[in-house]
N, C-alpha and C positions, 0 to 999 in steps of 0.2 A: 866118342858115344860115352859121357858119364852116367855113374849109375849112383845115387845116393840114398843109403839105409838109412832110415831114422826112427830108431826105439825110442817109445816112451811107454811109462806105465798108464794100464788102461783105467784113466781116472777121469771120466767125462770130458775128452777132447771131442768137440762138436765136427760136426763135416764142415761148417764153417773154418773151423780153425785149421783143420787138415788144408782146406783148398788152400787157405793163405799161406800154409807152410811149403805147400808144393810150388805156389808160385813166387813166393820168395826166395825159396832154394834155386829154382829154374833161373829165375832172374839175375840172381848172385853168380851163377856159372855163365851166364851169357855176361855179364858186365867184367867179370874179374878175368877169365879165362875164354872170353869170347865162342862160348860154346851155342851150338844152334837149339835152340827151345825143342824142335821135333826130333831130337836125337839124345835129349837128357830124360833121364828116368829117376823119378824119386818115390821112394816106397816108405811107406809108411807102417810100422809093426807095431801094434800094442800089445805089451806084455801084461799078464795078469800080476797083480801086486804081490801074491806068494810067491811070484817067482824072479822077482828082483830082491836083490839085497844090497844093503847098505851100512856098514859099521857092524858086520856080523849076525845082523837080522833081516828080514823081509820086510818090506815096505809095508807090508799089511799091518805088522806087527810092530813098526814105527808110528805109523799114521795112526794106530790103537794109542801108542803112550802121548802121542801130541795131543791126542784130542783129551785123554786124563788129564794131562797137563792144562790143559786149557781152560777146562770145565774147573780145576782146582783154583787156578788164578781168578777165575770169573767168580766163583763162591768165595774168595778170599776178599775180593773187593767187595761184594756184596756187605760181607761182615763189615768191613770199616767203614763204609759209605751209609750203609742201612739201605741201599737201593739194589 
């Protein structure tokens, strides 16, 4: 009786994506391990980005830095091209 616990950051994961993930994980266990779908449990847990860390910082902070970098790059391109 497999139990699969999937953790993702709480960032716009749609119901359709969750359903697809549950179906895909279940099908994988059926195909690879010959498990019965009715006995396969998949749990998706969404974790706030303040509670998930990468490289010594929260995902919230990392996303903010990525946004600033993207805006800086975009501004530089506008200055170079005039568009």
